[in-house]
C-alpha distance (Angstrom), angle and dihedral (degrees) to the residues before:
residue distance angle dihedral
M1 . . .
T2 3.78 . .
Y3 3.81 90.9 .
I4 3.81 90.7 48.0
I5 3.75 90.2 53.3
Q6 3.83 90.7 50.3
I7 3.80 91.3 51.0
I8 3.79 93.7 47.5
S9 3.88 90.6 45.2
G10 3.76 91.9 49.1
I11 3.76 93.8 50.1
L12 3.92 91.1 48.8
M13 3.79 89.0 50.1
L14 3.77 92.2 51.1
Y15 3.81 90.5 50.4
A16 3.79 91.6 48.3
G17 3.82 93.2 45.9
A18 3.86 93.3 49.1
E19 3.79 89.7 47.9
A20 3.81 91.4 54.4
L21 3.81 93.3 43.1
C22 3.83 91.6 50.7
R23 3.75 91.6 45.4
G24 3.85 95.7 51.6
S25 3.82 94.5 39.6
A26 3.79 95.1 49.7
A27 3.80 92.8 47.1
L28 3.77 91.5 47.5
A29 3.79 90.9 50.8
R30 3.83 91.6 48.7
R31 3.81 90.4 52.1
H32 3.85 88.4 58.6
N33 3.82 93.4 48.3
I34 3.82 94.8 -110.5
P35 3.87 105.9 167.5
P36 3.89 114.3 -104.0
L37 3.81 91.4 -123.7
V38 3.81 90.1 58.8
I39 3.80 90.4 48.0
G40 3.82 92.6 51.3
L41 3.87 94.4 45.9
T42 3.75 95.6 45.0
I43 3.83 119.5 13.7
V44 3.80 95.4 35.5
A45 3.84 97.4 40.8
Y46 3.79 92.6 42.1
G47 3.71 93.2 40.3
T48 3.80 95.9 55.0
S49 3.84 86.0 53.0
A50 3.84 91.3 57.4
P51 3.80 92.9 100.0
E52 3.79 92.6 54.4
M53 3.84 89.0 46.8
V54 3.86 95.0 52.6
V55 3.73 93.7 42.1
S56 3.77 96.6 48.8
I57 3.78 94.7 44.7
R58 3.76 92.1 51.1
A59 3.78 92.3 44.8
A60 3.83 91.3 50.8
M61 3.79 92.8 48.8
T62 3.79 94.3 49.0
G63 3.76 92.9 50.0
Y64 3.84 100.8 -102.1
G65 3.78 99.8 123.1
D66 3.78 92.3 159.3
I67 3.76 92.0 64.2
A68 3.75 92.1 41.3
V69 3.85 91.7 56.2
G70 3.77 96.7 32.0
N71 3.85 88.5 55.5
V72 3.80 92.3 57.2
V73 3.82 97.3 39.4
G74 3.80 92.3 44.4
S75 3.85 93.5 44.6
N76 3.77 92.4 53.0
I77 3.77 92.8 47.8
C78 3.85 89.3 47.0
N79 3.82 91.0 48.2
I80 3.79 94.4 55.8
G81 3.75 102.2 30.4
L82 3.86 102.9 37.4
I83 3.81 107.6 17.7
L84 3.88 99.6 37.5
G85 3.77 89.3 40.0
I86 3.82 95.5 51.0
S87 3.75 90.0 44.5
A88 3.80 92.6 53.2
M89 3.90 90.1 46.6
I90 3.84 88.9 53.9
H91 3.81 91.9 48.9
P92 3.81 130.9 -9.1
I93 3.88 106.0 -103.6
R94 3.81 117.5 -130.4
V95 3.79 107.5 -144.6
H96 3.79 119.6 -143.5
V97 3.87 113.8 -129.6
G98 3.80 90.6 -125.1
L99 3.86 89.3 60.7
I100 3.78 90.7 54.1
R101 3.86 98.1 44.8
K102 3.84 99.8 38.2
D103 3.78 119.0 10.0
I104 3.80 103.2 41.8
P105 3.86 91.9 46.4
V106 3.87 86.7 54.1
M107 3.78 90.3 49.2
I108 3.80 90.8 50.9
A109 3.85 93.3 46.4
A110 3.83 91.3 48.9
T111 3.79 90.7 48.7
L112 3.83 93.8 52.0
L113 3.75 92.3 44.9
C114 3.78 93.2 51.3
C115 3.76 92.0 48.2
V116 3.79 89.1 53.3
F117 3.74 90.5 51.4
L118 3.84 90.9 49.3
L119 3.85 96.4 50.3
D120 3.72 92.3 91.7
G121 3.79 90.6 50.1
K122 3.82 96.8 -112.8
T123 3.76 143.9 69.3
D124 3.81 127.0 -145.0
R125 3.77 135.7 -164.0
P126 3.83 98.6 -92.8
E127 3.80 90.6 54.4
G128 3.80 89.8 47.8
M129 3.77 91.2 51.3
I130 3.82 91.0 49.8
L131 3.82 88.5 54.8
L132 3.78 93.3 47.8
V133 3.83 92.1 50.2
M134 3.83 88.8 52.5
L135 3.79 91.3 49.5
G136 3.84 89.9 51.6
L137 3.79 92.1 51.2
F138 3.76 92.2 46.5
T139 3.81 92.9 50.6
W140 3.76 92.6 45.2
I141 3.88 91.7 50.9
T142 3.81 91.7 46.1
I143 3.85 91.6 52.3
R144 3.81 91.3 47.5
R145 3.78 90.8 46.8
A146 3.75 91.6 50.6
G147 3.83 91.2 42.9
G148 3.74 110.2 167.7
T149 3.84 96.7 -36.4
A150 3.77 120.2 140.7
T151 3.77 118.4 -149.4
H152 3.84 139.7 179.1
Q153 3.83 88.1 -98.7
T154 3.83 88.6 98.7
A155 3.78 88.6 84.4
A156 3.69 92.3 54.0
M157 3.84 97.0 58.2
P158 3.79 109.2 134.6
V159 3.73 91.1 -135.4
D160 3.81 130.5 51.9
I161 3.77 98.5 -117.9
G162 3.78 92.0 170.0
A163 3.77 92.1 81.4
S164 3.82 90.9 50.3
M165 3.80 92.5 48.5
M166 3.82 89.9 55.6
Q167 3.90 88.8 60.2
R168 3.76 128.2 72.6
P169 3.87 117.2 -75.1
W170 3.82 92.7 -112.1
M171 3.88 88.3 64.5
D172 3.86 87.0 68.1
W173 3.80 90.4 60.2
I174 3.77 91.0 47.9
F175 3.83 90.0 54.5
I176 3.88 91.3 47.1
F177 3.88 95.9 48.9
S178 3.78 95.2 38.7
G179 3.81 89.6 49.3
L180 3.78 90.9 52.3
G181 3.75 92.3 46.9
I182 3.83 92.0 50.2
L183 3.83 89.6 46.6
I184 3.81 92.7 53.4
L185 3.83 92.9 46.6
G186 3.79 92.4 44.7
A187 3.86 91.5 50.2
R188 3.77 90.1 52.5
I189 3.80 93.1 50.9
L190 3.87 93.8 44.1
I191 3.78 94.9 49.2
G192 3.78 92.6 45.7
G193 3.82 93.3 50.3
S194 3.82 92.2 43.1
I195 3.84 95.0 52.1
R196 3.80 92.9 45.8
A197 3.79 90.9 48.1
A198 3.88 92.6 48.1
T199 3.83 89.4 50.1
L200 3.84 93.6 47.1
L201 3.83 92.7 47.5
G202 3.79 95.5 39.2
I203 3.76 96.2 -124.2
S204 3.86 127.2 133.2
E205 3.76 125.1 -90.6
A206 3.84 87.2 -130.3
F207 3.83 90.1 60.5
I208 3.74 91.1 49.7
G209 3.79 89.8 49.4
L210 3.84 93.4 47.3
T211 3.82 93.3 49.3
I212 3.84 125.3 18.7
V213 3.80 96.8 23.8
A214 3.85 94.7 40.7
V215 3.78 94.2 49.5
G216 3.74 92.3 42.0
T217 3.77 94.9 53.2
S218 3.87 90.7 45.0
L219 3.80 93.4 62.1
P220 3.80 93.4 100.4
E221 3.82 89.9 53.7
L222 3.85 89.9 47.2
A223 3.80 93.2 50.5
T224 3.91 91.9 46.2
S225 3.76 97.0 47.8
V226 3.74 98.5 40.1
V227 3.87 91.9 49.2
A228 3.86 90.3 45.4
A229 3.86 90.6 50.0
W230 3.80 89.8 48.5
K231 3.75 88.6 53.9
N232 3.80 92.7 46.8
Q233 3.82 90.6 -115.4
S234 3.79 95.9 142.5
D235 3.80 97.3 169.6
M236 3.81 92.0 59.4
A237 3.85 94.3 42.1
A238 3.80 91.7 54.6
G239 3.81 99.4 29.0
N240 3.84 92.2 54.6
V241 3.75 92.8 55.2
I242 3.79 95.2 44.5
G243 3.77 93.4 45.4
S244 3.79 93.1 46.0
N245 3.78 92.7 50.8
I246 3.79 91.3 51.0
F247 3.82 90.8 48.7
N248 3.85 90.7 47.5
L249 3.78 92.0 53.6
L250 3.76 101.5 38.1
G251 3.78 101.3 25.0
I252 3.75 105.4 36.6
M253 3.76 99.1 33.7
G254 3.77 88.7 43.8
V255 3.79 96.7 49.4
S256 3.80 94.8 41.4
S257 3.81 95.5 49.9
T258 3.90 92.5 42.2
I259 3.79 93.5 52.0
H260 3.77 94.8 40.9
P261 3.80 124.0 0.4
F262 3.78 109.7 -136.3
S263 3.82 142.4 -174.6
S264 3.75 128.9 -132.5
K265 3.82 110.9 -163.3
S266 3.79 96.9 170.5
M267 3.80 97.5 50.7
N268 3.80 99.5 101.7
A269 3.78 130.4 -166.2
G270 3.77 91.4 -104.0
N271 3.85 92.8 66.6
L272 3.76 91.0 46.8
L273 3.86 89.5 48.8
A274 3.79 90.3 49.9
L275 3.81 90.3 52.0
S276 3.82 93.1 47.8
V277 3.83 91.9 46.9
I278 3.78 99.0 50.0
T279 3.82 91.2 41.3
M280 3.87 93.7 54.3
L281 3.85 90.4 42.0
S282 3.78 88.7 62.1
L283 3.80 92.5 69.3
P284 3.79 100.1 57.7
L285 3.75 90.6 41.6
M286 3.79 94.4 52.5
K287 3.84 93.4 38.8
S288 3.78 93.7 57.2
G289 3.76 101.3 98.8
F290 3.85 89.0 -23.2
E291 3.84 87.6 -88.3
L292 3.77 134.8 101.1
K293 3.76 102.3 -140.5
R294 3.75 127.7 -151.8
W295 3.88 94.5 -103.9
E296 3.78 89.5 48.3
G297 3.81 88.6 53.7
G298 3.77 88.3 50.7
I299 3.81 89.7 54.8
L300 3.79 90.8 53.0
V301 3.85 90.9 50.6
L302 3.80 90.7 47.3
I303 3.89 91.3 51.1
Y304 3.76 89.6 50.7
A305 3.79 92.0 50.0
I306 3.86 89.9 49.4
Y307 3.80 90.5 49.1
I308 3.87 93.1 51.3
F309 3.83 90.5 47.0
S310 3.84 90.2 50.1
I311 3.76 94.8 54.4
W312 3.83 95.6 38.5
P313 3.85 108.1 120.5
G314 3.72 109.7 -106.8
């Protein structure tokens, strides 16, 4: 029971920390007249991936590579199968042509590259640096593509930045730094509880990373996309998932392996294959009529349920 409380507390702290970080970052960006589209594609998408970032870096640095990799792989499968699926079931998601032609292909390429890097069960600094360079190029191209345009996506921001903008500018920095602090503490509590629970129950760290940790750190994406779908803000619902997945692969894997190369002995080819298949499946589903329909969302949720059942320790 103590370990369960630790895990739940860690997840709640990650959610609260990501909320504060997104709120402060978005308000700070708005104060400096950064276009809302850029905020949505970068700060929001990357900000909701902050829990995954902190958890994976700490896991890598403390020698728990299975949790570091399982967190990224599991989060990306969860983002597409569970989060995008539920969002489409709430309201069919209209998909922008730019997402089909540019962002989803980048996500697929990043997925396949990371799977290739992980086939030998480890990642090193050169591989991490390659991923970070790719992330930098993607972010730069995204900002140039968005270039100064203002869109209706302001209404779809996952945090109410209006309240923060009414306050003094230094409040934004308090949100940012307090959010980071809560994220770091929450990650320590979550990893500690997860490792002890895995040891007690006799299940692998990789399974914990692929399920409990992955779903827990994906709560910000879940909240963002579900609310966006409910408000019929399709671009935000889909863009948040795609952007977060790209950041998970290029940013989190890149930073984690650059700071501290790690190995993941329990991450088998089956999990990497599941990630590749569901990632590539997202393209034809979204491309059909440029809309992810309710029944297609149901298929994604079903695939995620089958995947969880397949890896459940027998």
